[in-house]
C-alpha positions, 0 to 999 in steps of 0.5 A, a space after each residue: 718169383 714170390 719166393 725170391 722176393 721173400 728171400 730178398 726181404 728177409 736178407 734185407 731185414 737182417 742186414 738193416 737191423 744189425 743182425 749177425 753177419 754169419 746168419 744165412 737164409 736158404 729156401 728149403 721146401 716151403 720154408 726159409 731156413 736160418 742157419 749160422 751162429 750167434 753168441 746167446 739164446 736171447 740174440 737167437 730169439 731176437 732174430 726170429 722175432 725180427 722176422 716175424 714182425 717184418 716178414 710175417 707171411 714167410 714161414 721161417 725155421 730157425 736153425 741158428 746155433 748158439 756158441 758160448 763165448 767164454 774167457 780162457 781159464 788159463 793164460 796163454 804162454 808164448 815162446 820167445 821168438 827164435 831169429 831166422 838164420 841165426 839172427 844176423 838179419 840175412 
């Protein structure tokens, strides 16, 4: 029962402090494992620190991945829209 209580607290802390919605928490052996994606290494560490402050009794393993978001190097070219049925609206 204590594990379920800690899991609920971890999930609540993440939700209340505006963490990324894509972070999941699962119980694995003696640890709570964080998975998902964030946009920076800084944000990854912030999530880890947040849990250390608010749920210090939980053993947490951080498996969150950092996904780099970059602007495209080239402009995307779009083709003109081709009307369906010859363009007469039928």
